[in-house]
VOBA-1610 file (N, C-alpha, C; in pm, whole numbers, padded with zeros to 5 digits, always signed):
BEGIN
Met-01290-03581-00758Met-01162-03522-00718Met-01189-03406-00621Pro-01123-03401-00503Pro-01144-03292-00411Pro-01111-03158-00477Glu-01183-03055-00436Glu-01167-02925-00502Glu-01027-02872-00489Asn-00964-02888-00370Asn-00830-02832-00352Asn-00726-02904-00438Val-00747-03036-00463Val-00656-03109-00551Val-00668-03057-00694Gly-00792-03029-00737Gly-00813-02974-00870Gly-00749-02838-00886Glu-00761-02756-00782Glu-00700-02623-00786Glu-00548-02635-00795Glu-00489-02727-00717Glu-00344-02742-00718Glu-00296-02791-00854Lys-00370-02883-00917Lys-00333-02929-01052Lys-00339-02813-01151Gly-00443-02729-01136Gly-00456-02614-01225Gly-00339-02518-01210Arg-00296-02497-01086Arg-00182-02407-01063Arg-00054-02465-01119Leu-00038-02599-01109Leu+00081-02664-01163Leu+00086-02646-01314Val-00029-02669-01381Val-00036-02651-01526Val-00003-02507-01562Lys-00054-02414-01484Lys-00031-02272-01512Lys+00117-02236-01496Arg+00181-02291-01391Arg+00323-02263-01372Arg+00404-02317-01490Lys+00367-02438-01537Lys+00437-02496-01652Lys+00420-02406-01775Phe+00298-02354-01794Phe+00274-02265-01908Phe+00358-02139-01896Asp+00366-02082-01774Asp+00445-01962-01754Asp+00591-01986-01790Glu+00643-02102-01747Glu+00782-02134-01777Glu+00802-02150-01927Phe+00707-02215-01993Phe+00716-02234-02137Phe+00708-02100-02211Ala+00620-02013-02163Ala+00601-01884-02230Ala+00715-01788-02205Gly+00798-01817-02105Gly+00914-01732-02081Gly+00885-01612-01994Phe+00776-01611-01920Phe+00751-01502-01827Phe+00682-01555-01702Lys+00684-01475-01599Lys+00625-01514-01472Lys+00502-01429-01445Thr+00395-01494-01405Thr+00275-01422-01365Thr+00277-01406-01213Leu+00188-01322-01163Leu+00174-01307-01019Leu+00143-01441-00955Glu+00057-01518-01019Glu+00019-01650-00966Glu+00141-01740-00951Ser+00222-01751-01055Ser+00337-01842-01049Ser+00443-01789-00953Phe+00455-01658-00943Phe+00554-01598-00853Phe+00516-01628-00708Ile+00388-01610-00675Ile+00341-01640-00540Ile+00361-01788-00509Ser+00332-01874-00607Ser+00349-02018-00587Ser+00495-02053-00562Ala+00586-01987-00636Ala+00728-02013-00617Ala+00773-01971-00478Glu+00724-01856-00432Glu+00757-01811-00297Glu+00703-01909-00193Gln+00583-01958-00218Gln+00521-02052-00125Gln+00604-02179-00111His+00661-02225-00222His+00738-02349-00220His+00873-02334-00150Leu+00912-02212-00119Leu+01033-02190-00040Leu+01010-02225+00106His+00882-02242+00142His+00845-02275+00280His+00767-02407+00278Pro+00837-02519+00290Pro+00772-02652+00276Pro+00655-02675+00372Ser+00659-02610+00488Ser+00552-02633+00586Ser+00430-02544+00559Ala+00439-02454+00463Ala+00329-02362+00434Ala+00207-02439+00385Arg+00090-02394+00428Arg-00035-02459+00389Arg-00110-02380+00282Gly-00053-02270+00237Gly-00114-02196+00127Gly-00210-02087+00168Phe-00238-02071+00298Phe-00334-01970+00343Phe-00286-01829+00306Phe-00159-01803+00337Phe-00102-01671+00312Phe-00100-01641+00162Ala-00060-01739+00083Ala-00056-01721-00063Ala-00195-01695-00117Asp-00296-01763-00061Asp-00433-01742-00108Asp-00479-01599-00085Ile-00436-01540+00026Ile-00473-01400+00053Ile-00418-01309-00056Leu-00291-01328-00091Leu-00231-01244-00195Leu-00300-01265-00329Arg-00333-01390-00359Arg-00403-01417-00485Arg-00538-01346-00490Arg-00612-01352-00379Arg-00744-01290-00377Arg-00736-01138-00385Ile-00633-01080-00326Ile-00615-00935-00342Ile-00589-00903-00489Gly-00511-00989-00554Gly-00488-00969-00697Gly-00616-00976-00777Val-00702-01073-00746Val-00831-01085-00815Val-00918-00962-00789Ala-00926-00921-00661Ala-01008-00805-00626Ala-00960-00681-00702Ser-00827-00667-00713Ser-00773-00548-00780Ser-00808-00546-00929Lys-00818-00664-00991Lys-00858-00668-01132Lys-01001-00618-01148Ile-01088-00658-01055Ile-01228-00613-01062Ile-01237-00464-01037Ile-01165-00416-00934Ile-01166-00272-00905Ile-01111-00195-01025Gly-01001-00246-01082Gly-00941-00179-01198Gly-01037-00169-01314Ser-01115-00274-01337Ser-01211-00271-01447Ser-01320-00168-01421Lys-01361-00155-01294Lys-01461-00054-01258Lys-01406+00086-01276Val-01280+00105-01238Val-01217+00236-01253Val-01210+00275-01400Gln-01172+00180-01486Gln-01159+00210-01629Gln-01292+00242-01694Arg-01402+00187-01639Arg-01534+00208-01698Arg-01618+00308-01618Ala-01552+00379-01525Ala-01625+00463-01430Ala-01718+00563-01499Gly-01671+00627-01602Gly-01752+00727-01669Gly-01867+00671-01750Leu-01868+00538-01767Leu-01972+00475-01848Leu-02080+00407-01766Val-02053+00383-01638Val-02148+00304-01558Val-02197+00380-01435Asn-02192+00511-01440Asn-02250+00595-01335Asn-02189+00567-01198Val-02055+00556-01192Val-01990+00540-01062Val-01891+00653-01035Leu-01902+00760-01112Leu-01825+00880-01080Leu-01905+00964-00982Gly-01835+01052-00913Gly-01902+01146-00823Gly-01916+01095-00682Ala-01978+01177-00598Ala-01992+01147-00456Ala-02103+01047-00432Ala-02085+00967-00326Ala-02184+00866-00291Ala-02293+00922-00200Gly-02272+01043-00150Gly-02371+01104-00062Gly-02357+01062+00082Ser-02240+01004+00119Ser-02217+00961+00256Ser-02080+01008+00302Ile-02059+01009+00434Ile-01934+01052+00494Ile-01870+00932+00563Asn-01739+00911+00542Asn-01673+00797+00607Asn-01627+00834+00747Ile-01562+00740+00814Ile-01519+00761+00952Ile-01417+00873+00963Gln-01348+00904+00853Gln-01250+01012+00854Gln-01315+01150+00845Gly-01449+01152+00827Gly-01518+01280+00809Gly-01507+01331+00668Glu-01475+01242+00574Glu-01456+01281+00435Glu-01573+01232+00349Gln-01601+01308+00245Gln-01704+01270+00150Gln-01663+01143+00077Gln-01745+01039+00084Gln-01715+00915+00012Gln-01753+00929-00134Met-01667+00876-00220Met-01697+00870-00361Met-01763+00735-00391Lys-01838+00729-00498Lys-01908+00605-00533Lys-01810+00489-00549Leu-01697+00516-00612Leu-01599+00410-00632Leu-01534+00368-00501Asp-01523+00461-00405Asp-01473+00425-00271Asp-01558+00314-00212Val-01688+00337-00213Val-01782+00242-00153Val-01776+00109-00227Met-01772+00114-00357Met-01769-00008-00438Met-01641-00087-00414Ala-01526-00017-00414Ala-01398-00084-00394Ala-01389-00145-00255Asn-01440-00075-00156Asn-01438-00126-00019Asn-01517-00256-00009Gln-01635-00260-00069Gln-01717-00380-00063Gln-01656-00494-00143Leu-01591-00462-00254Leu-01525-00565-00334Leu-01412-00632-00256Met-01335-00552-00184Met-01227-00609-00104Met-01283-00701+00006Ile-01388-00655+00072Ile-01448-00736+00179Ile-01505-00865+00123Asn-01576-00855+00011Asn-01636-00974-00050Asn-01531-01072-00101Ser-01422-01020-00156Ser-01319-01107-00214Ser-01240-01181-00108Leu-01218-01117+00007Leu-01133-01176+00110Leu-01211-01242+00223Gly-01339-01203+00237Gly-01415-01245+00353Gly-01442-01393+00363Trp-01440-01466+00252Trp-01473-01609+00257Trp-01350-01696+00281Leu-01229-01637+00282Leu-01109-01716+00305Leu-01102-01760+00451Pro-01088-01889+00478Pro-01089-01936+00617Pro-00973-01883+00700Ala-00864-01841+00634Ala-00747-01794+00708Ala-00758-01646+00747Val-00862-01578+00702Val-00879-01436+00733Val-00975-01422+00850Ala-00922-01373+00962Ala-01004-01357+01082Ala-01080-01226+01083Gly-01028-01127+01011Gly-01095-00998+01010Gly-01024-00898+00922Met-01090-00787+00898Met-01036-00681+00815Met-01063-00546+00878Ala-00980-00449+00845Ala-01004-00311+00885Ala-00977-00224+00763Ser-01069-00133+00736Ser-01061-00050+00617Ser-01069+00097+00655Glu-01005+00179+00576Glu-01014+00323+00597Glu-01159+00371+00587Glu-01242+00295+00516Glu-01381+00336+00496Glu-01477+00282+00602Glu-01427+00197+00692Glu-01512+00136+00794Glu-01478+00194+00932Glu-01580+00214+01013Glu-01556+00271+01145Glu-01483+00174+01237Gly-01522+00049+01233Gly-01460-00051+01320Gly-01408-00169+01243Val-01381-00277+01315Val-01325-00398+01257Val-01436-00481+01191Val-01406-00538+01076Val-01496-00634+01011Val-01454-00773+01058Arg-01529-00831+01152Arg-01494-00961+01209Arg-01556-01073+01126Leu-01479-01179+01109Leu-01524-01293+01031Leu-01524-01418+01118Ser-01588-01522+01071Ser-01592-01648+01145Ser-01450-01701+01162Pro-01412-01737+01284Pro-01274-01782+01306Pro-01246-01915+01238His-01123-01933+01195His-01077-02058+01136His-01062-02163+01246Pro-01083-02290+01215Pro-01066-02394+01317Pro-00931-02386+01388Asp-00825-02356+01312Asp-00694-02338+01374Asp-00676-02188+01401Glu-00726-02143+01512Glu-00733-02000+01539Glu-00598-01937+01567Asn-00494-02019+01583Asn-00362-01965+01607Asn-00285-01939+01477Asp-00346-01963+01365Asp-00278-01945+01237Asp-00369-01873+01139Thr-00423-01762+01183Thr-00508-01682+01095Thr-00454-01539+01088Tyr-00505-01465+00991Tyr-00449-01334+00960Tyr-00557-01227+00964Val-00510-01103+00975Val-00598-00988+00961Val-00540-00901+00851Ile-00628-00829+00783Ile-00588-00748+00668Ile-00633-00604+00688Leu-00543-00512+00662Leu-00571-00370+00665Leu-00565-00318+00522Phe-00658-00230+00484Phe-00650-00178+00347Phe-00717-00042+00332Asp-00665+00032+00238Asp-00729+00153+00188Asp-00780+00114+00049Pro-00909+00095+00033Pro-00959+00037-00093Pro-00934+00123-00215Leu-00933+00255-00199Leu-00912+00341-00315Leu-00845+00471-00271Asp-00714+00465-00258Asp-00636+00582-00220Asp-00637+00687-00332Gly-00649+00814-00293Gly-00651+00921-00393Gly-00785+00940-00458Ser-00891+00893-00392Ser-01023+00891-00456Ser-01078+01030-00486Ser-01025+01134-00420Ser-01073+01269-00452Ser-01036+01309-00594Asn-00943+01232-00655Asn-00901+01260-00793Asn-00976+01178-00897Ile-01070+01096-00852Ile-01137+01004-00944Ile-01200+01077-01062Asp-01276+01181-01032Asp-01351+01248-01138Asp-01259+01319-01238Ala-01132+01339-01200Ala-01036+01405-01290Ala-00952+01303-01366Asn-00983+01173-01349Asn-00914+01066-01422Asn-00765+01061-01388Val-00731+01087-01261Val-00594+01080-01214Val-00569+00940-01157Ser-00444+00892-01168Ser-00411+00759-01118Ser-00442+00747-00969Ile-00506+00638-00932Ile-00541+00610-00793Ile-00497+00467-00761Gly-00522+00419-00639Gly-00473+00285-00609Gly-00535+00223-00485Thr-00499+00099-00462Thr-00539+00022-00344Thr-00413-00011-00265Ile-00418+00008-00133Ile-00305-00022-00045Ile-00348-00130+00054Phe-00259-00224+00086Phe-00296-00330+00179Phe-00177-00374+00263Ala-00207-00434+00377Ala-00106-00496+00464Ala-00168-00617+00530Val-00087-00720+00552Val-00132-00844+00614Val-00052-00867+00742Leu-00125-00896+00852Leu-00064-00922+00982Leu-00115-01057+01036Arg-00033-01123+01116Arg-00080-01242+01186Arg-00152-01196+01312Arg-00270-01252+01338Arg-00344-01210+01457Arg-00267-01248+01583Val-00286-01171+01689Val-00216-01197+01815Val-00312-01246+01923Ser-00442-01226+01904Ser-00539-01275+02001Ser-00555-01426+01988Gln-00600-01488+02094Gln-00613-01633+02096Gln-00760-01674+02109Gly-00810-01743+02008Gly-00945-01798+02016Gly-01054-01697+01991Gly-01164-01744+01934Gly-01279-01660+01911Gly-01257-01557+01801Pro-01350-01463+01787Pro-01338-01359+01685Pro-01215-01273+01709Cys-01164-01213+01604Cys-01048-01127+01616Cys-01082-01004+01702Glu-00979-00939+01750Glu-00995-00823+01836Glu-00923-00703+01774Val-00953-00585+01825Val-00891-00462+01773Val-00739-00470+01789Lys-00692-00533+01898Lys-00548-00539+01921Lys-00475-00616+01811Asp-00547-00702+01739Asp-00485-00774+01627Asp-00439-00678+01517Phe-00506-00565+01507Phe-00474-00466+01404Phe-00377-00360+01454Leu-00374-00338+01585Leu-00289-00233+01642Leu-00149-00285+01670Gln-00084-00330+01565Gln+00053-00380+01574Gln+00145-00286+01496Pro+00267-00265+01544Pro+00361-00179+01470Pro+00395-00240+01335Gly+00438-00155+01244Gly+00466-00198+01108Gly+00571-00307+01096Arg+00658-00318+01196Arg+00759-00424+01192Arg+00696-00563+01192Lys+00570-00572+01233Lys+00501-00700+01239Lys+00433-00736+01107Ile+00436-00645+01011Ile+00371-00672+00882Ile+00438-00792+00814Leu+00356-00882+00764Leu+00406-00999+00691Leu+00413-00972+00541Ala+00320-00895+00491Ala+00318-00859+00349Ala+00246-00727+00335Ala+00290-00648+00239Ala+00224-00521+00210Ala+00242-00491+00063Gly+00152-00409+00011Gly+00163-00373-00130Gly+00059-00272-00170Tyr+00061-00242-00297Tyr-00039-00152-00353Tyr-00065-00192-00498Val-00178-00150-00546Val-00211-00162-00687Val-00238-00021-00738Ile-00174+00015-00847Ile-00197+00147-00905Ile-00276+00130-01034Tyr-00384+00206-01043Tyr-00470+00203-01161Tyr-00439+00327-01244Gly-00363+00306-01351Gly-00320+00418-01433Gly-00323+00383-01580Ser-00224+00432-01654Ser-00216+00398-01796Ser-00201+00248-01814Ser-00139+00185-01715Ser-00144+00040-01701Ser-00163+00012-01553Asn-00221-00101-01520Asn-00241-00137-01380Asn-00123-00220-01333Met-00070-00184-01214Met+00045-00257-01159Met+00016-00302-01018Phe+00058-00423-00987Phe+00048-00482-00854Phe+00191-00489-00800Val+00218-00415-00692Val+00352-00409-00634Val+00342-00459-00490Tyr+00425-00557-00453Tyr+00413-00609-00318Tyr+00546-00664-00269Ser+00550-00688-00137Ser+00666-00750-00074Ser+00619-00838+00041Thr+00687-00952+00058Thr+00665-01037+00175Thr+00790-01037+00262Gly+00872-00932+00247Gly+00995-00924+00323Gly+01115-00976+00249Asn+01097-01012+00122Asn+01206-01062+00037Asn+01219-00976-00088Gly+01230-00845-00068Gly+01240-00754-00181Gly+01102-00708-00228Val+01102-00615-00320Val+00979-00558-00375Val+00970-00594-00522His+00853-00642-00564His+00837-00688-00702His+00709-00629-00761Gly+00718-00588-00887Gly+00605-00525-00954Gly+00556-00608-01072Phe+00424-00618-01085Phe+00360-00696-01191Phe+00263-00605-01266Thr+00275-00604-01397Thr+00188-00522-01481Thr+00078-00609-01541Leu-00045-00559-01535Leu-00158-00635-01587Leu-00158-00633-01739Asp-00153-00753-01797Asp-00166-00767-01942Asp-00314-00781-01973Pro-00377-00679-02031Pro-00523-00685-02051Pro-00566-00791-02152Glu-00474-00834-02238Glu-00512-00933-02338Glu-00533-01072-02277Val-00454-01103-02174Val-00466-01235-02113Val-00524-01227-01972Gly-00540-01105-01920Gly-00601-01087-01789Gly-00514-01131-01674Glu-00382-01127-01691Glu-00290-01171-01587Glu-00189-01062-01554Tyr-00149-01057-01426Tyr-00037-00972-01387Tyr+00092-01044-01422Val+00178-00976-01496Val+00304-01034-01542Val+00421-00960-01477Leu+00520-01034-01428Leu+00635-00974-01363Leu+00707-00881-01459Ser+00708-00753-01427Ser+00771-00653-01513Ser+00881-00575-01441His+00876-00572-01308His+00974-00497-01229His+01024-00584-01113Pro+01112-00679-01140Pro+01163-00763-01031Pro+01261-00686-00943Asp+01255-00715-00814Asp+01350-00662-00716Asp+01371-00511-00732Ile+01266-00436-00711Ile+01272-00290-00723Ile+01359-00231-00614Arg+01452-00144-00654Arg+01536-00070-00560Arg+01524+00079-00593Ile+01510+00161-00491Ile+01502+00305-00514Ile+01637+00355-00563Pro+01643+00420-00679Pro+01770+00475-00726Pro+01828+00574-00626Asp+01959+00575-00611Asp+02024+00663-00515Asp+02037+00803-00574Gln+01923+00866-00594Gln+01918+01003-00645Gln+01786+01064-00602Cys+01782+01196-00596Cys+01658+01263-00557Cys+01604+01339-00677Arg+01541+01267-00766Arg+01485+01331-00885Arg+01357+01406-00856Cys+01282+01361-00753Cys+01150+01418-00727Cys+01135+01462-00582Phe+01088+01584-00565Phe+01047+01634-00434Phe+00896+01645-00439Ser+00827+01565-00356Ser+00682+01553-00366Ser+00616+01599-00236Ala+00548+01712-00243Ala+00480+01765-00126Ala+00373+01863-00172Asn+00270+01878-00090Asn+00165+01977-00117Asn+00217+02112-00070Glu+00290+02179-00158Glu+00366+02297-00119Glu+00280+02418-00086Ile+00151+02414-00116Ile+00063+02523-00076Ile+00055+02529+00077Asn+00089+02416+00144Asn+00087+02412+00290Asn+00217+02462+00352Tyr+00308+02510+00272Tyr+00438+02558+00322Tyr+00419+02656+00437Arg+00322+02745+00425Arg+00301+02848+00528Arg+00254+02789+00661Phe+00206+02664+00658Phe+00158+02598+00781Phe+00263+02504+00841Trp+00373+02479+00767Trp+00475+02387+00816Trp+00556+02450+00928Asp+00617+02364+01012Asp+00705+02417+01116Asp+00839+02457+01053Glu+00921+02525+01130Glu+01045+02581+01077Glu+01142+02475+01023Pro+01164+02361+01095Pro+01255+02259+01039Pro+01208+02204+00905Thr+01077+02187+00890Thr+01025+02134+00763Thr+01044+02234+00651Arg+01023+02361+00679Arg+01045+02465+00577Arg+01192+02468+00535Arg+01282+02460+00632Arg+01425+02466+00598Arg+01468+02343+00517Phe+01410+02227+00550Phe+01438+02107+00472Phe+01392+02124+00327Ala+01270+02174+00309Ala+01218+02196+00175Ala+01302+02299+00100Asp+01340+02406+00167Asp+01422+02510+00103Asp+01558+02456+00063Phe+01616+02369+00147Phe+01746+02313+00118Phe+01743+02230-00010Ile+01638+02149-00025Ile+01628+02066-00145Ile+01593+02150-00267Arg+01495+02239-00253Arg+01450+02318-00368Arg+01553+02422-00410Gly+01639+02463-00316Gly+01739+02565-00349Gly+01841+02517-00449Gly+01870+02385-00448Gly+01960+02328-00547Gly+02105+02363-00528Gln+02144+02416-00411Gln+02284+02452-00391Gln+02372+02329-00372Asp+02316+02227-00308Asp+02387+02100-00297Asp+02382+02031-00434Pro+02495+01980-00484Pro+02496+01916-00617Pro+02392+01805-00632Arg+02358+01738-00523Arg+02262+01628-00530Arg+02125+01677-00574Tyr+02093+01804-00549Tyr+01958+01853-00573Tyr+01948+01951-00691Gln+02053+01963-00766Gln+02051+02058-00878Gln+01956+02015-00989Lys+01928+01885-00998Lys+01835+01836-01101Lys+01705+01783-01041Thr+01680+01814-00915Thr+01557+01771-00851Thr+01439+01854-00901Ser+01330+01787-00931Ser+01209+01856-00978Ser+01098+01840-00875Ser+01009+01939-00870Ser+00891+01929-00786Ser+00785+01849-00860Arg+00742+01737-00800Arg+00644+01649-00863Arg+00543+01606-00757Tyr+00420+01652-00768Tyr+00317+01617-00670Tyr+00185+01595-00740Ile+00132+01474-00729Ile+00007+01438-00795Ile-00111+01456-00701Gly-00089+01429-00573Gly-00199+01437-00477Gly-00271+01304-00461Ser-00215+01200-00521Ser-00261+01062-00502Ser-00139+00988-00450Met-00142+00949-00323Met-00022+00895-00258Met+00037+00775-00332Val-00048+00685-00377Val+00000+00568-00449Val+00078+00611-00573Ala+00023+00706-00648Ala+00089+00751-00770Ala+00220+00823-00739Asp+00220+00909-00637Asp+00342+00982-00602Asp+00451+00887-00555Leu+00418+00792-00469Leu+00520+00702-00418Leu+00565+00600-00522His+00475+00560-00611His+00514+00468-00717His+00620+00533-00807Arg+00596+00658-00842Arg+00693+00729-00925Arg+00827+00742-00853Asn+00824+00781-00726Asn+00949+00800-00652Asn+01021+00669-00627Leu+00946+00560-00614Leu+01007+00429-00597Leu+01089+00391-00719Leu+01042+00431-00836Leu+01111+00398-00961Leu+01218+00500-00999Tyr+01196+00628-00966Tyr+01287+00733-01010Tyr+01382+00782-00901Gly+01342+00768-00776Gly+01420+00823-00666Gly+01365+00958-00623Gly+01352+00978-00493Gly+01301+01106-00444Gly+01243+01093-00305Val+01180+01200-00259Val+01121+01202-00127Val+00979+01258-00135Phe+00887+01191-00065Phe+00749+01235-00054Phe+00726+01272+00091Met+00656+01384+00112Met+00627+01417+00251Met+00490+01480+00267Tyr+00425+01439+00375Tyr+00301+01502+00419Tyr+00315+01518+00570Pro+00386+01626+00611Pro+00417+01643+00753Pro+00296+01693+00833Gly+00309+01688+00964Gly+00212+01756+01047Gly+00228+01906+01027Asp+00121+01981+01045Asp+00128+02126+01029Asp+00030+02192+01124Lys+00015+02321+01111Lys-00073+02394+01202Lys-00218+02350+01188Lys-00258+02306+01071Lys-00395+02261+01049Lys-00415+02118+01100Asn-00314+02033+01075Asn-00322+01892+01113Asn-00193+01854+01188Pro-00184+01886+01317Pro-00061+01861+01391Pro-00016+01714+01389Arg-00111+01622+01382Arg-00077+01479+01381Arg-00063+01424+01239Gly-00064+01515+01142Gly-00057+01471+01003Gly-00194+01440+00947Lys-00199+01405+00821Lys-00326+01379+00754Lys-00342+01234+00711Leu-00230+01167+00683Leu-00236+01030+00634Leu-00258+00932+00749Arg-00312+00814+00715Arg-00346+00715+00817Arg-00231+00617+00835Leu-00194+00599+00962Leu-00080+00514+00995Leu-00099+00371+00946Leu-00214+00311+00976Leu-00234+00169+00949Leu-00265+00139+00804Tyr-00334+00228+00736Tyr-00382+00198+00601Tyr-00292+00255+00491Glu-00210+00355+00524Glu-00126+00419+00422Glu+00021+00420+00462Cys+00052+00479+00576Cys+00192+00502+00612Cys+00270+00373+00636Ala+00219+00285+00724Ala+00293+00163+00758Ala+00312+00069+00638Pro+00205+00041+00559Pro+00227-00047+00442Pro+00330+00010+00344Met+00321+00141+00320Met+00415+00201+00225Met+00557+00204+00283Ala+00568+00227+00413Ala+00699+00226+00477Ala+00763+00088+00468Phe+00683-00017+00485Phe+00732-00153+00472Phe+00790-00176+00333Leu+00717-00135+00231Leu+00763-00151+00094Leu+00890-00073+00067Val+00889+00054+00108Val+01002+00142+00078Val+01129+00094+00148Glu+01116+00047+00273Glu+01234-00008+00340Glu+01287-00131+00267Gln+01196-00215+00218Gln+01237-00332+00143Gln+01310-00294+00014Ala+01279-00175-00037Ala+01343-00127-00161Ala+01468-00043-00133Gly+01509-00037-00006Gly+01632+00035+00027Gly+01610+00175+00080Gly+01485+00217+00095Gly+01457+00352+00143Gly+01424+00353+00291Ala+01358+00461+00334Ala+01324+00477+00475Ala+01200+00563+00487Ala+01141+00563+00607Ala+01021+00643+00633Ala+01020+00684+00779Thr+00983+00808+00807Thr+00983+00859+00943Thr+00868+00958+00962Asp+00834+00982+01089Asp+00741+01091+01119Asp+00818+01215+01161Gly+00950+01208+01152Gly+01039+01316+01191Gly+01120+01281+01313His+01069+01187+01393His+01136+01146+01516His+01156+00995+01522Thr+01057+00921+01475Thr+01056+00776+01487Thr+01034+00712+01351Asp+01103+00601+01325Asp+01076+00526+01203Asp+00929+00484+01203Ile+00862+00499+01089Ile+00719+00468+01081Ile+00690+00326+01128Leu+00777+00233+01093Leu+00752+00093+01126Leu+00767+00063+01275Asp+00825+00157+01351Asp+00843+00137+01494Asp+00734+00204+01577Ile+00643+00274+01514Ile+00536+00342+01588Ile+00433+00241+01635Gln+00398+00246+01762Gln+00294+00160+01818Gln+00158+00226+01797Pro+00073+00169+01712Pro-00060+00230+01689Pro-00144+00228+01816Glu-00225+00332+01832Glu-00313+00341+01948Glu-00460+00332+01910Glu-00491+00357+01784Glu-00629+00350+01738Glu-00632+00316+01590Leu-00745+00263+01545Leu-00756+00214+01407Leu-00733+00323+01304His-00783+00442+01330His-00777+00547+01228His-00679+00658+01267Gln-00573+00619+01333Gln-00470+00712+01377Gln-00401+00777+01257Arg-00382+00907+01268Arg-00311+00980+01163Arg-00164+00997+01200Cys-00083+01026+01099Cys+00061+01026+01123Cys+00133+01113+01020Pro+00228+01198+01064Pro+00313+01267+00966Pro+00396+01163+00890Leu+00429+01193+00766Leu+00505+01096+00686Leu+00607+01167+00598Ile+00732+01124+00612Ile+00840+01164+00520Ile+00901+01032+00475Ile+00897+01004+00346Ile+00930+00871+00296Ile+01000+00880+00161Gly+01097+00791+00140Gly+01167+00788+00012Gly+01311+00745+00030Asn+01402+00808-00043Asn+01543+00774-00033Asn+01591+00790+00111Arg+01670+00695+00156Arg+01718+00697+00294Arg+01796+00825+00324Gln+01875+00873+00229Gln+01956+00991+00252Gln+01870+01113+00283Glu+01760+01129+00210Glu+01673+01245+00233Glu+01594+01231+00364Val+01552+01109+00396Val+01480+01087+00522Val+01571+01116+00641Glu+01696+01071+00634Glu+01790+01099+00742Glu+01819+01248+00749Leu+01825+01313+00636Leu+01848+01458+00633Leu+01734+01532+00702Tyr+01611+01491+00676Tyr+01496+01554+00740Tyr+01504+01539+00892Lys+01542+01422+00938Lys+01554+01399+01082Lys+01659+01490+01144Lys+01766+01518+01070Lys+01868+01610+01119Lys+01814+01752+01131Phe+01732+01794+01035Phe+01671+01927+01044Phe+01579+01935+01166Val+01500+01831+01189Val+01409+01829+01303Val+01486+01831+01435Ala+01601+01763+01437Ala+01682+01755+01559Ala+01768+01879+01580Gly+01762+01975+01485Gly+01840+02098+01498Gly+01986+02079+01463Gln+02018+01974+01388Gln+02157+01947+01350Gln+02193+02005+01214Met+02097+02068+01150Met+02120+02132+01019Met+02062+02273+01021
//
C-alpha cells in the first residue's frame, strides 16, 4: 500500500474517532478545513500539522527544561544582537528539522537565523510555500518559568523556479495565508487562523493531542487590560504618553475597570488580551525609534490573528498588515488589540485628541 494512502486511511479513522468521542482535534479540524477546498492537495494542511508536531516537542522540552540542562544562555548572540538562550537554539532547530523535509516548503526564515534557510525546490515550483517563525518568543523569561511561545506565518512564494529568494519573505501581512502561535504555559495552546476566524486548541497531555477548546475566538468589546512596558514611559513621544494617560486615568467610563497587565512575553500578553479584551503596545521611543519587535516574525503574524478576531494593529500611522517589509529582521512599532483602542491611538498620533 502506498505510504500516502496509508496516511489518508489513518486520518479517516482518526476523524471517525473524533466524531465518536464528541470532540475535535487539531488534526481533524485541519482535515475538515482541507475538505472545503476540493482541489487542495494537502500541502498546506501538512505544514500546519507539522508545526503542531514541532510545538509538542518544544513544549515537552520547555516543561523539562530545569531537568535536562537547557536553562540559561547558550553562549552565542543571534542576528538581533541578543543573547541566545539554550532553548532558543533548540526550538529553532526543531522547527527547521520538522518542516524542512516537506516538499511544499521552499524555505524558512527565523528570528534566530541571519538569512533565509533555503530548501530543495518542489517539482511544482509554482505551488510551494515559505514559513516565517519566532521559535521561542519571550525567551528572556525562560529561567523565571514565565509563559513563552512560538509564532509562525505561512506565505505562498512569489519567485518562479529554483531556490526561494528573499523577496518571497518580504511580503506585506495581507499576503499571509495562515498564522498562529503556541503558548507554553499552565496548559499548552495552539491558536491559528487561515483567514476563516481564529481557533484555539488545548493540548491534552493524557492523549497527546490538541483538542478544540476555543472555537471562533473574538476579542471582547472591552478594554480590561492595558499592556505596555511602562518603565519606558519617559522615552515615549507625547502622543503615546497622552494615550496611555487617557486609558490609565479612567475618566472615560470604558476605562474605569481597566487594569495594567504586562508579562513581557508577547505571546502571553496577546493571548490574554485576545481572550479578555485590551490593548498591547510596544511603540517606538527615544531608545528604539523603529520599535523593538520584529515585523515579519512577531508583528505581522499577530496582526493577522487579531484582525481575524475582530481587532486591529497599527504602527501609529499604517495598519501592520499593509506595511511593505524591506528587510528580514525589520523592527516595527506595534499597537494591537481592540479596534476601538487602536483607532484611538491613531487619533492621538494624528493630533485629533
